[in-house]
C-alpha positions in Angstrom: 54.7 -114.7 88.1 57.8 -116.6 88.9 59.6 -115.7 92.2 63.4 -115.9 91.6 66.4 -115.1 93.8 67.7 -112.5 91.4 65.3 -110.7 89.0 68.0 -108.8 87.1 69.9 -112.0 86.4 66.8 -113.8 85.4 65.7 -110.9 83.0 69.2 -110.8 81.5 69.3 -114.6 80.9 66.0 -114.7 79.1 66.9 -111.7 77.1 69.8 -113.6 75.8 67.3 -116.3 74.7 65.4 -113.7 72.5 62.9 -112.4 75.1 62.2 -108.6 75.3 62.4 -106.9 78.7 59.1 -104.7 78.5 59.0 -103.3 82.0 60.9 -103.5 85.2 60.7 -102.0 88.7 63.5 -101.4 91.1 63.6 -100.9 94.9 66.7 -99.1 96.2 68.4 -99.6 93.0 67.7 -103.4 92.9 65.4 -104.8 90.2 62.5 -106.3 92.0 60.2 -107.1 89.2 60.3 -107.5 85.4 57.9 -108.3 82.6 59.3 -110.0 79.7 57.7 -111.1 76.3 58.5 -113.6 73.6 56.2 -113.0 70.7 52.7 -113.1 72.4 54.0 -114.8 75.4 54.6 -112.8 78.5 56.2 -113.9 81.9 56.8 -111.9 84.9 59.6 -112.4 87.5 59.5 -111.1 91.1 62.0 -111.2 93.9 61.8 -113.6 96.9 62.5 -116.9 95.1 64.9 -119.4 96.6 67.7 -121.2 94.9 67.2 -124.9 94.2 69.3 -127.7 92.8 66.1 -129.8 92.1 66.0 -131.6 88.9 62.8 -130.0 88.1 61.1 -127.0 89.8 57.5 -126.0 90.7 56.9 -124.2 87.4 57.4 -125.2 83.8 56.9 -122.6 81.0 55.5 -123.7 77.6 56.5 -121.3 74.8 55.1 -121.4 71.4 57.7 -120.8 68.6 57.4 -121.0 64.8 60.6 -123.0 64.4 62.0 -125.3 67.2 65.0 -126.3 65.0 66.0 -122.6 64.6 65.4 -122.0 68.3 67.7 -125.0 69.2 70.4 -123.8 66.7 70.4 -120.3 68.2 70.3 -121.2 72.0 71.3 -124.8 72.2 75.0 -124.2 73.0 74.1 -121.6 75.5 71.7 -123.4 77.8 71.3 -126.5 79.7 69.4 -128.9 77.4 67.0 -131.1 79.2 65.7 -132.8 75.9 66.9 -131.7 72.4 64.2 -131.3 69.6 61.9 -134.3 69.5 58.4 -135.2 68.4 55.7 -135.9 70.9 52.8 -138.4 70.8 50.5 -135.3 71.2 51.5 -133.7 67.8 54.2 -131.1 68.9 57.9 -130.8 68.1 59.6 -129.6 71.3 62.8 -128.5 72.8 63.2 -128.4 76.7 65.9 -126.5 78.5 66.6 -125.5 82.0 66.9 -121.8 83.0 69.5 -120.4 85.4 67.1 -121.1 88.4 66.2 -124.6 87.4 62.9 -123.9 85.8 62.1 -125.8 82.6 61.2 -124.0 79.3 59.7 -126.0 76.6 59.6 -124.4 73.2 57.0 -126.2 71.0 55.6 -126.0 67.6 52.8 -128.1 65.9 54.2 -131.0 63.9 52.3 -129.9 60.8 54.6 -126.8 60.7 58.0 -128.7 61.5 60.4 -129.2 58.8 
């Protein structure tokens, strides 16, 4: 559960990256909660978060993907890229981006599956 200033804006932003909006809840016509999925990964957003201009927020999301290069090709021009695709010492190929609220999303795949 990540608290954000605007749940509808967060859900829309993640949907553009390929997440699926599974369920939402609204209070007085304003989306106050949302559950989104990306493959088998799920994340929930709830109202009440504060805006921040910090370089890195309190929460990072790690999302397993089958193809970091394809993910980067699809979303790289539409997001704030923190680190382009790179190999890590712990055997992953990763892409790190920042969402509309400053939270980092790392998309990762095992190097054995990278091309």
